[in-house]
C-alpha positions, 0 to 999 in steps of 0.5 A: 317085859317079864313073863309074869307081868305079861301074864298078869296083864293078859289076865287083867285084860281078859277079866275086863273084857269078859262079861259078868255072868252073874250080872248078865244072867237073869235070876231063875226064881226072882222075888218081886223085889228083884224085878226091875221097874218095868217088870213090876209095872207090867206084872203089877196085878200079880204083885201079891202072889208073885213070890209064891209062883213056881220059878218056871211060871215066873219065867213064863210071865216075864216073857210078857214084859218085852212085848207089853210095850208093843200093845195099845193102851186098851190091850195093855189094860185088858192083859192086866185085867186078865192077869188079875182075874187069873190069880183070883181063880182057884187052882181047881178052876185053873186046872179046868181051864187048862184042860179045856184049852188042851181039848180045844187045841186038839179039835180039828181047825173048823170045829175049834173055830166054831167053839171059839165063836160060841165062847166069844158070843157067850162072853159078849152077851150081857148077864141078866144081873146087869140088865135094868 
């Protein structure tokens, strides 16, 4: 076998065995249409806003998808409701929530737990508008 044929054969074999990087690598900034069916189903509450999100935000949201199937149906619904509610907030409201969360994380554990209990209790109380 000639050296040229051997090199051509080795190159062809290497090409076949080398993974296609463009196919194996997820897109850094995927548009909604480029998401697969599972991703679109999980992130459906965000469909109308997806293409406006920053690439790093999209990547953060895509990390939800693999874990979504491990949630119970009620947890899945809760997650999707919260995703939708988040998109309906103004940027100022989101910034305020992020700042409050950061402050909460900096509290000593006992104070943090007390604050979380107060927040949960407040969230459970029925509003006067829903009372008969």
